[in-house]
DRENMIDREN-547981 format. One line per 2 residues: number of its first residue (from 1); for each residue x, y, z of C-alpha. Coordinates in Angstrom, 2 decimals. Layout:
DRENMIDREN-547981
NUM = X Y Z; ...
This chain:
DRENMIDREN-547981
1 = -19.87 -12.02 18.72; -18.38 -11.20 22.11
3 = -18.20 -7.61 23.31; -15.43 -5.29 22.13
5 = -12.30 -5.54 24.28; -9.58 -3.05 25.11
7 = -9.76 0.75 25.30; -12.40 2.34 23.06
9 = -12.79 6.11 22.67; -16.56 6.65 22.68
11 = -16.70 10.47 22.86; -13.67 12.48 21.79
13 = -15.00 15.85 22.96; -15.67 14.59 26.48
15 = -12.51 12.47 26.40; -14.70 9.51 27.28
17 = -13.05 6.10 27.09; -14.48 2.66 27.82
19 = -12.14 -0.10 29.04; -13.17 -3.75 28.75
21 = -11.14 -6.82 29.72; -11.65 -10.57 29.96
23 = -10.33 -11.71 33.37; -11.22 -15.29 34.16
25 = -12.31 -16.19 37.72; -10.92 -13.07 39.38
27 = -12.13 -11.74 42.71; -11.80 -8.17 41.50
29 = -10.41 -6.04 38.69; -9.43 -2.36 38.74
31 = -8.37 0.09 36.07; -5.04 1.61 37.11
33 = -4.41 5.05 35.61; -1.07 6.84 35.64
35 = -1.67 10.58 35.78; 1.55 12.53 36.07
37 = 3.49 10.99 38.93; 0.44 9.50 40.61
39 = -1.57 6.34 40.09; -5.31 6.09 40.46
41 = -7.21 2.79 40.81; -10.81 2.69 39.59
43 = -12.99 -0.39 40.27; -14.28 -2.16 37.15
45 = -17.73 -3.73 37.02; -18.56 -7.28 35.94
47 = -20.45 -6.86 32.64; -20.90 -10.55 31.87
49 = -19.19 -13.82 32.68; -15.52 -12.98 33.41
51 = -15.73 -9.66 31.54; -15.11 -6.37 33.38
53 = -15.60 -2.80 32.14; -15.52 0.83 33.22
55 = -15.90 4.21 31.46; -13.88 7.29 32.37
57 = -13.77 10.84 31.00; -11.69 13.97 31.24
59 = -8.30 12.25 31.49; -7.17 12.88 27.92
61 = -7.20 10.57 24.90; -3.70 9.19 25.39
63 = -4.01 8.12 29.01; -1.63 5.51 30.44
65 = -3.22 2.51 32.13; -2.92 -1.06 33.38
67 = -5.34 -3.59 34.83; -4.98 -4.53 38.48
69 = -6.04 -8.11 39.21; -6.90 -8.51 42.89
71 = -4.16 -10.31 44.77; -2.07 -10.88 41.61
73 = -0.60 -7.62 40.35; -0.77 -4.93 37.66
75 = -0.58 -5.88 33.99; -0.69 -4.28 30.51
77 = -3.92 -4.55 28.54; -4.02 -7.72 26.37
79 = -5.54 -5.46 23.69; -3.06 -2.58 24.18
81 = -2.49 -0.70 20.92; 0.73 0.88 22.18
83 = 3.22 0.04 24.94; 5.54 3.08 24.96
85 = 7.60 1.74 27.86; 8.02 -1.83 26.63
87 = 6.33 -5.15 27.27; 6.11 -4.71 31.06
89 = 5.06 -1.05 31.11; 1.82 0.89 31.01
91 = -0.47 0.67 27.99; -1.39 3.90 26.24
93 = -4.77 4.68 24.73; -4.50 5.44 21.00
95 = -6.78 7.93 19.24; -6.93 6.27 15.83
97 = -9.41 8.83 14.47; -6.75 11.53 14.76
99 = -4.74 10.36 11.76; -5.84 11.90 8.44
101 = -5.49 9.27 5.75; -4.62 10.32 2.22
103 = -5.17 6.98 0.47; -8.90 7.08 -0.21
105 = -8.16 6.42 -3.88; -6.35 3.19 -3.06
107 = -8.28 -0.05 -3.56; -5.34 -2.42 -3.69
109 = -4.20 -4.60 -6.58; -4.73 -8.10 -7.86
111 = -2.66 -10.69 -6.03; -1.17 -11.80 -9.34
113 = 0.57 -8.42 -9.73; 2.43 -8.61 -6.44
115 = 6.23 -8.59 -6.35; 6.97 -8.83 -2.64
117 = 9.87 -7.19 -0.83; 10.36 -8.43 2.74
119 = 12.02 -6.16 5.29; 12.93 -6.02 8.96
121 = 12.04 -2.50 10.02; 14.88 -2.15 12.52
123 = 17.70 -3.01 10.10; 16.33 -1.77 6.76
125 = 17.17 1.92 7.23; 19.81 3.77 9.26
127 = 17.05 5.10 11.53; 15.54 1.65 12.06
129 = 12.03 3.12 12.21; 8.78 3.29 10.25
131 = 9.71 6.80 9.11; 13.11 5.46 8.07
133 = 11.37 2.94 5.82; 9.14 5.67 4.40
135 = 12.24 7.66 3.46; 13.41 4.77 1.24
137 = 10.16 4.30 -0.69; 11.56 6.16 -3.72
139 = 14.28 3.51 -3.83; 11.72 0.68 -3.73
141 = 9.69 2.43 -6.40; 12.81 2.68 -8.57
143 = 13.47 -1.04 -8.06; 9.93 -1.80 -9.17
145 = 8.52 -3.87 -6.32; 4.75 -3.69 -5.88
147 = 4.28 -5.03 -2.33; 6.21 -4.23 0.84
149 = 6.08 -6.98 3.47; 6.97 -6.06 7.04
151 = 8.27 -8.65 9.45; 6.20 -8.50 12.69
153 = 5.93 -5.04 14.25; 4.28 -5.82 17.60
155 = 6.03 -4.96 20.85; 8.93 -7.24 21.77
157 = 11.32 -7.18 24.76; 14.29 -4.83 24.74
159 = 15.72 -2.74 21.93; 15.52 -5.17 19.01
161 = 14.08 -8.49 17.93; 13.00 -10.22 14.73
163 = 9.42 -9.65 15.87; 8.29 -13.23 16.39
165 = 8.63 -12.83 20.17; 5.72 -10.40 20.32
167 = 4.08 -9.99 23.72; 0.83 -8.49 22.48
169 = -1.03 -8.90 19.19; -2.18 -5.27 18.88
171 = 0.79 -3.21 20.09; 2.89 -1.22 17.64
173 = 6.58 -1.62 18.54; 7.74 1.59 20.23
175 = 11.29 0.97 18.95; 9.99 1.62 15.43
177 = 7.71 4.56 16.22; 4.13 5.35 17.12
179 = 0.88 3.95 15.72; 0.59 7.10 13.59
181 = 4.09 6.52 12.24; 3.03 3.07 11.03
183 = -0.09 4.54 9.43; 2.08 7.14 7.72
185 = 4.26 4.40 6.24; 1.27 2.48 4.89
187 = -0.28 5.72 3.61; 2.89 6.73 1.79
189 = 3.20 3.29 0.20; -0.32 3.58 -1.15
191 = 0.48 7.05 -2.53; 3.19 5.34 -4.61
193 = 1.02 2.40 -5.70; 2.71 -0.08 -3.37
195 = 0.70 -2.62 -1.38; 1.70 -3.30 2.23
197 = 1.55 -6.67 3.97; 2.17 -7.41 7.64
199 = 3.63 -10.59 9.09; 1.48 -11.69 12.06
201 = 2.03 -14.50 14.54; -0.98 -16.50 15.74
203 = 0.81 -19.75 16.64; 2.54 -18.48 19.81
205 = 3.52 -15.41 21.78; 6.97 -14.53 23.06
207 = 8.30 -15.79 26.40; 8.81 -12.35 27.98
209 = 5.90 -9.98 28.60; 3.22 -12.46 27.58
211 = 0.66 -11.87 30.32; -2.28 -13.53 28.59
213 = -2.17 -16.62 30.88; -2.70 -14.29 33.86
215 = -6.00 -13.12 32.38; -7.40 -16.55 31.57
217 = -7.22 -19.71 29.43; -5.78 -18.13 26.29
219 = -3.46 -21.16 26.12; -4.05 -24.89 26.53
221 = -1.97 -27.87 27.64; -3.98 -30.01 25.22
223 = -1.10 -29.89 22.72; 2.67 -29.64 22.95
225 = 4.39 -27.02 20.81; 8.00 -25.80 20.47
227 = 6.94 -22.84 22.63; 5.17 -24.81 25.37
229 = 1.39 -24.61 25.87; -0.52 -24.14 22.62
231 = -2.64 -21.13 21.74; -6.17 -22.14 22.75
233 = -8.28 -22.46 19.63; -10.41 -25.48 20.59
235 = -10.35 -26.01 24.36; -12.53 -24.56 27.13
237 = -13.06 -20.77 26.78; -11.38 -20.82 23.34
239 = -13.96 -18.27 22.15; -12.03 -15.47 23.83
241 = -8.77 -16.39 22.04; -10.51 -16.88 18.72
243 = -12.17 -13.49 19.10; -8.80 -11.90 19.89
245 = -7.24 -13.26 16.70; -10.18 -12.25 14.50
247 = -10.27 -8.81 16.14; -6.56 -8.56 15.37
249 = -7.09 -9.45 11.71; -9.69 -6.71 11.38
251 = -7.55 -4.28 13.37; -4.56 -4.43 11.01
253 = -6.63 -4.52 7.83; -9.05 -1.73 8.80
255 = -7.33 0.53 11.34; -3.95 0.46 9.57
257 = -5.15 -0.13 5.98; -2.84 -3.09 5.39
259 = -3.52 -4.84 2.08; -2.93 -8.27 3.52
261 = -1.39 -10.41 6.21; 1.27 -13.09 6.13
263 = 0.43 -15.71 8.77; 3.53 -17.16 10.43
265 = 3.97 -20.97 10.60; 0.32 -22.01 10.41
267 = 1.40 -25.66 10.61; 2.03 -24.94 14.30
269 = -1.58 -23.85 14.88; -3.56 -26.67 16.48
271 = -7.31 -26.46 16.03; -9.80 -29.32 15.84
273 = -12.88 -27.08 15.92; -15.65 -27.65 13.41
275 = -14.50 -24.46 11.67; -10.72 -24.02 11.68
277 = -9.43 -20.62 12.80; -7.72 -20.21 9.40
279 = -11.09 -20.51 7.68; -12.47 -17.83 10.01
281 = -9.51 -15.55 9.27; -10.14 -15.99 5.56
283 = -13.86 -15.26 6.00; -13.09 -12.11 8.01
285 = -10.83 -10.85 5.21; -13.50 -11.55 2.60
287 = -16.09 -9.63 4.62; -13.80 -6.58 4.83
289 = -13.04 -6.87 1.13; -16.71 -6.95 0.18
291 = -17.68 -4.13 2.55; -14.85 -1.75 1.60
293 = -14.26 -2.60 -2.05; -10.55 -3.09 -1.30
295 = -8.52 -6.06 -2.53; -7.19 -8.00 0.46
297 = -5.04 -11.13 0.58; -4.16 -13.56 3.36
299 = -0.94 -15.54 2.83; 0.15 -18.46 5.01
301 = 3.57 -19.82 5.81; 3.48 -23.60 6.07
303 = 5.99 -26.43 5.69; 3.36 -29.10 5.03
305 = 2.71 -28.62 1.27; -1.02 -28.97 1.99
307 = -3.43 -27.51 -0.56; -6.21 -27.64 2.03
309 = -4.92 -24.31 3.28; -5.41 -22.55 -0.06
311 = -8.35 -24.51 -1.47; -11.75 -22.85 -1.26
313 = -14.29 -23.79 1.43; -16.37 -25.36 -1.34
315 = -13.42 -27.71 -1.98; -13.04 -28.47 1.72
317 = -10.23 -25.94 2.23; -9.67 -22.92 4.44
319 = -9.82 -20.30 1.68; -6.41 -18.70 2.35
321 = -5.33 -16.79 -0.76; -1.76 -18.07 -1.08
323 = 1.05 -19.83 0.77; 4.83 -19.70 0.89
325 = 6.37 -22.63 -0.98; 9.71 -23.66 0.52
327 = 10.31 -26.47 -1.98; 11.05 -23.89 -4.68
329 = 13.72 -22.20 -2.56; 15.29 -25.48 -1.47
331 = 15.57 -26.83 -5.03; 17.35 -23.74 -6.33
333 = 19.47 -23.23 -3.21; 20.85 -26.76 -3.21
335 = 21.41 -26.75 -6.97; 23.55 -23.63 -6.63
337 = 25.33 -24.31 -3.34; 25.54 -28.10 -3.15
339 = 24.47 -28.00 0.50; 22.99 -31.26 1.80
341 = 22.76 -30.79 5.59; 19.53 -30.69 7.60
343 = 16.34 -30.40 5.58; 18.43 -29.83 2.45
345 = 19.10 -33.60 2.42; 15.77 -34.02 0.60
347 = 16.89 -31.79 -2.29; 19.89 -31.18 -4.54
349 = 18.78 -32.80 -7.83; 18.80 -30.32 -10.71
351 = 16.08 -32.31 -12.47; 13.70 -31.49 -9.60
353 = 13.29 -28.01 -11.09; 11.07 -29.52 -13.77
355 = 8.52 -30.49 -11.13; 8.82 -27.56 -8.73
357 = 7.96 -25.06 -11.47; 4.45 -26.53 -11.70
359 = 3.92 -28.18 -8.30; 5.38 -28.79 -4.88
361 = 8.38 -31.09 -5.08; 7.00 -33.28 -2.30
363 = 3.47 -34.33 -3.21; 3.22 -37.38 -0.95
365 = 6.75 -38.79 -1.37; 8.80 -39.95 1.60
367 = 10.96 -37.25 3.21; 14.21 -38.50 4.74
369 = 14.46 -35.38 6.88; 10.90 -35.56 8.23
371 = 10.97 -39.38 8.17; 7.45 -39.56 6.80
373 = 5.52 -38.97 3.61; 5.05 -35.28 2.97
375 = 2.81 -33.11 0.83; -0.24 -33.11 -1.39
377 = -0.67 -32.52 -5.12; -0.84 -28.81 -5.95
379 = -0.56 -29.11 -9.72; -4.14 -27.92 -10.25
381 = -3.71 -24.83 -8.07; -2.87 -21.64 -10.00
383 = 0.53 -20.02 -9.68; -0.90 -16.97 -7.89
385 = -1.50 -19.17 -4.84; 2.23 -19.65 -4.20
387 = 4.84 -17.16 -2.99; 8.42 -18.20 -3.76
389 = 11.85 -16.81 -2.94; 15.54 -17.50 -3.36
391 = 16.18 -15.70 -0.06; 13.94 -14.70 2.86
393 = 14.37 -13.96 6.56; 14.05 -17.66 7.48
395 = 16.43 -19.11 4.91; 19.06 -16.46 5.63
397 = 18.58 -15.64 9.30; 18.02 -19.21 10.43
399 = 21.48 -20.16 9.29; 23.82 -20.05 12.27
401 = 26.00 -17.43 10.58; 23.21 -15.54 8.81
403 = 24.87 -16.00 5.41; 23.09 -14.57 2.41
405 = 23.34 -16.20 -1.01; 26.01 -13.56 -1.68
407 = 28.32 -15.42 0.70; 27.62 -18.86 -0.76
409 = 27.89 -18.52 -4.56; 29.91 -16.54 -7.07
411 = 28.51 -13.27 -8.38; 27.23 -14.65 -11.74
413 = 25.06 -17.19 -9.91; 23.26 -14.44 -7.98
415 = 21.91 -13.37 -11.36; 21.09 -16.96 -12.34
417 = 19.12 -17.38 -9.10; 17.21 -14.15 -9.71
419 = 16.39 -15.21 -13.26; 15.09 -18.58 -12.10
421 = 12.88 -16.73 -9.60; 11.36 -14.26 -12.02
423 = 10.77 -16.83 -14.75; 8.73 -18.97 -12.36
425 = 4.91 -18.94 -12.67; 4.59 -17.93 -9.01
427 = 4.56 -14.70 -6.97; 8.19 -13.63 -6.35
429 = 9.47 -12.40 -2.99; 12.77 -10.59 -2.46
431 = 14.49 -10.25 0.90; 15.88 -6.80 1.67
433 = 19.35 -6.31 0.22; 19.12 -9.29 -2.11
435 = 18.68 -7.00 -5.10; 22.18 -5.52 -4.80
437 = 24.05 -8.42 -3.22; 24.19 -7.18 0.37
439 = 27.26 -8.52 2.16; 26.09 -7.71 5.67
441 = 24.67 -10.89 7.16; 21.16 -11.11 8.55
443 = 21.58 -12.74 11.95; 19.18 -13.86 14.64
445 = 19.15 -11.19 17.37; 17.26 -10.65 20.62
447 = 17.44 -8.28 23.58; 15.62 -9.91 26.46
449 = 15.61 -8.08 29.77; 15.29 -11.24 31.89
451 = 18.68 -12.81 32.66; 17.44 -16.40 32.46
453 = 16.05 -15.82 28.97; 19.27 -14.18 27.81
455 = 21.22 -17.29 28.76; 18.60 -19.70 27.40
457 = 18.43 -18.10 23.95; 22.23 -17.96 23.67
459 = 22.58 -21.66 24.48; 19.47 -22.71 22.57
461 = 20.70 -21.14 19.36; 23.71 -23.48 19.31
463 = 21.58 -26.57 20.05; 19.18 -25.66 17.22
465 = 21.67 -26.50 14.45; 22.60 -30.06 15.35
467 = 21.66 -31.26 11.83; 23.96 -28.75 10.14
469 = 27.75 -28.58 9.96; 27.81 -24.97 11.12
471 = 30.35 -23.75 13.67; 29.86 -19.96 13.68
473 = 27.19 -19.05 16.27; 27.00 -15.30 16.91
475 = 25.34 -14.66 20.26; 21.79 -13.33 19.66
477 = 22.13 -11.22 22.83; 25.34 -9.50 21.73
479 = 24.71 -5.94 20.49; 27.08 -6.57 17.58
481 = 24.76 -9.28 16.25; 22.03 -6.73 15.64
483 = 24.33 -3.97 14.40; 26.08 -6.33 11.96
485 = 22.68 -7.11 10.40; 21.97 -3.55 9.26
487 = 21.88 -2.93 5.52; 24.66 -1.09 3.73
489 = 23.62 2.40 2.70; 23.46 3.04 -1.02
491 = 26.26 5.59 -0.98; 28.55 2.81 0.26
493 = 27.69 0.32 -2.48; 30.47 -1.09 -4.62
495 = 30.46 -1.54 -8.38; 29.06 -5.07 -8.18
497 = 26.18 -3.86 -6.03; 25.21 -1.34 -8.70
499 = 25.45 -3.96 -11.45; 23.26 -6.46 -9.60
501 = 20.70 -3.76 -8.78; 20.52 -2.88 -12.49
503 = 19.93 -6.54 -13.29; 17.13 -6.92 -10.73
505 = 15.50 -3.67 -11.82; 15.45 -4.76 -15.46
507 = 14.23 -8.25 -14.57; 11.35 -6.76 -12.60
509 = 10.52 -4.42 -15.48; 10.52 -7.39 -17.87
511 = 8.17 -9.33 -15.60; 5.79 -6.40 -15.21
513 = 5.67 -5.45 -18.89; 6.11 -8.58 -20.99
515 = 2.85 -10.48 -21.65; 4.62 -13.84 -21.31
517 = 5.64 -13.12 -17.70; 2.84 -10.96 -16.35
519 = 0.49 -13.79 -15.41; 1.17 -16.32 -12.66
521 = 0.34 -19.00 -15.18; 1.39 -22.64 -14.83
523 = -0.41 -23.64 -18.02; 1.89 -21.76 -20.40
525 = 5.31 -22.78 -19.16; 7.80 -25.44 -20.13
527 = 11.02 -26.23 -18.31; 13.79 -28.52 -19.53
529 = 16.76 -29.55 -17.42; 19.80 -30.88 -19.29
531 = 21.68 -32.65 -16.52; 24.68 -33.61 -18.61
533 = 25.23 -29.98 -19.68; 24.02 -28.61 -16.31
535 = 21.69 -26.16 -18.00; 18.07 -25.15 -17.52
537 = 15.73 -23.85 -20.20; 12.48 -22.12 -19.20
539 = 9.92 -21.13 -21.82; 6.98 -18.84 -21.01
541 = 4.34 -17.71 -23.47; 1.06 -15.85 -23.78
543 = -0.56 -16.06 -27.17; 2.04 -15.11 -29.76
545 = 4.35 -13.61 -27.13; 7.08 -16.05 -26.15
547 = 10.26 -15.87 -24.09; 12.98 -18.47 -23.55
549 = 15.44 -18.14 -20.67; 18.62 -20.21 -20.79
551 = 20.65 -20.79 -17.60; 24.16 -22.23 -17.60
553 = 25.04 -23.70 -14.20; 28.13 -25.38 -15.66
555 = 31.65 -24.39 -14.75; 32.44 -24.06 -18.44
557 = 30.97 -21.84 -21.17; 28.69 -23.57 -23.65
559 = 28.31 -22.91 -27.35; 24.78 -21.87 -28.29
561 = 22.89 -23.70 -30.94; 21.26 -21.54 -33.58
563 = 19.33 -18.85 -31.74; 15.54 -19.19 -32.23
565 = 14.91 -15.53 -31.45; 16.25 -12.14 -30.51
567 = 18.49 -11.87 -27.46; 16.84 -9.23 -25.23
569 = 18.64 -9.75 -21.92; 21.98 -11.24 -20.95
571 = 23.30 -11.38 -17.39; 26.82 -11.04 -18.85
573 = 26.15 -7.62 -20.39; 28.44 -4.91 -19.02
575 = 25.66 -3.00 -17.24; 25.14 -6.16 -15.16
577 = 28.81 -6.65 -14.32; 29.71 -8.86 -17.27
579 = 32.08 -8.40 -20.16; 29.98 -8.50 -23.34
581 = 27.68 -6.27 -25.36; 24.90 -7.21 -27.77
583 = 24.22 -10.74 -28.98; 26.52 -13.61 -28.02
585 = 27.22 -17.10 -29.41; 28.35 -18.64 -26.12
587 = 26.50 -19.14 -22.88; 29.05 -18.17 -20.23
589 = 29.63 -19.91 -16.92; 26.85 -18.78 -14.56
591 = 24.99 -17.04 -17.38; 21.30 -16.25 -17.96
593 = 20.21 -15.38 -21.48; 16.69 -14.32 -22.45
595 = 15.44 -14.79 -25.99; 12.25 -13.32 -27.44
597 = 10.75 -15.33 -30.24; 9.24 -13.68 -33.27
599 = 5.44 -13.46 -33.13
């Protein structure tokens, strides 16, 4: 284990702080303090190979500082916990012991019980802050979700960003609030029995404010990536980068009490070390779990359909708890919308639902989009190892026009899509606003301060969609792009919004309370696709408890055969925006009907 990096408060009474930094092959390093309107440079001592440190006292516990590299300039701390003036400004020491946690009772929950709700902090509430999110927790509790998932919250350039352009792994985004504000949000979630997950990015850093290369070989030219030089996990001096990532995992899980992490695009992580960095991340989470008695989960985003990521180390895997499964989204999306451009060319067959409810769709078959065979067989992996969605930030925001499913299908099919999601044997994820049919788009937005980057991202966004027949390209750098992505406040909902919210709320209640749906169980599920009728039938059971969900994707209503059980939910009931009450004999166009069989 390498020594602890960054600013560490070692004596609160004496205001004693130790600063440690890795600075490769430098002729000298100084700690630069900003005290009032003056700056003070303090020489740092070489502690070991390329590591410099100094201890100060009496300057307060929230002192502002940078590191001065001889002959090169002044830079924020690579381990900065807070950058109150943005990615180029001074770092601020954070007194983490000051916050009084109120969640000592909280030990987390089983992964199988998670119903994820993904949000972008800046657009979720009118305030666009951590406290703004906390003010809407009663709403999320009413909806019934059990896990809040935050898109990345590290410091990014300018006023707004999706978060994947983070300049520092440890910094809480000052646009959203302070480190204590983030702790307060997590604390309040735990008070309400809601887990909190954080999206973290270990495959690249953003192009503006990323000063890691100045400090040493945190990146390598050994591999090419979409973002340039790869994060250095297996080249010379990779130990310092590996330590940074593992320190970051522990930091979020321990200092901020997060219940888990969602790892962005792990297929873009290149590591040929004997022990892959993903396996080390998993091991770090297990150690924290065992030491604290808390339930912790690591979830990976990957487009490779590779069970090695989620298989145990004993099976030759990395031991990650679960992964996002895009095949599920793509099958349902193309069945409902008919879209065939880009990567959707590999989907669009209704019959594929029969496979994707128990496995990846691509388990080694040839992909026309990727022009190679893709995937492994995940049939033996339990449902709790897969997170699925009908909308998420990628599948909405990475459309040129940021269209939600609301813009692409008629209202009844929003309910069909939700039903197909919650009757799957996987862990469901909702994207903010989905539950009431938000009509505001979720667009890709940035606010770089460097002129060359502003122009590059505006032009690059248009070039990105060459495989799609999209013509609407809102400029990511236009203020309106961000403002048009904000959610509609509840007091401004229309009647359809209320009806869809009621449907989602009741679906979630059914999943949480009915024995047939509670388990992420691929063993007790049967799905039948009737292509000529364009209907889907999903049966779930647990012992004597059995549910059948019927979905009509036809343009015409269909007469029901003799009902095998009691009708307990119908997307066409009036409280869900339909026109009927009680039991029905026809399955309407775009209709979901749930039957409970007698024990």
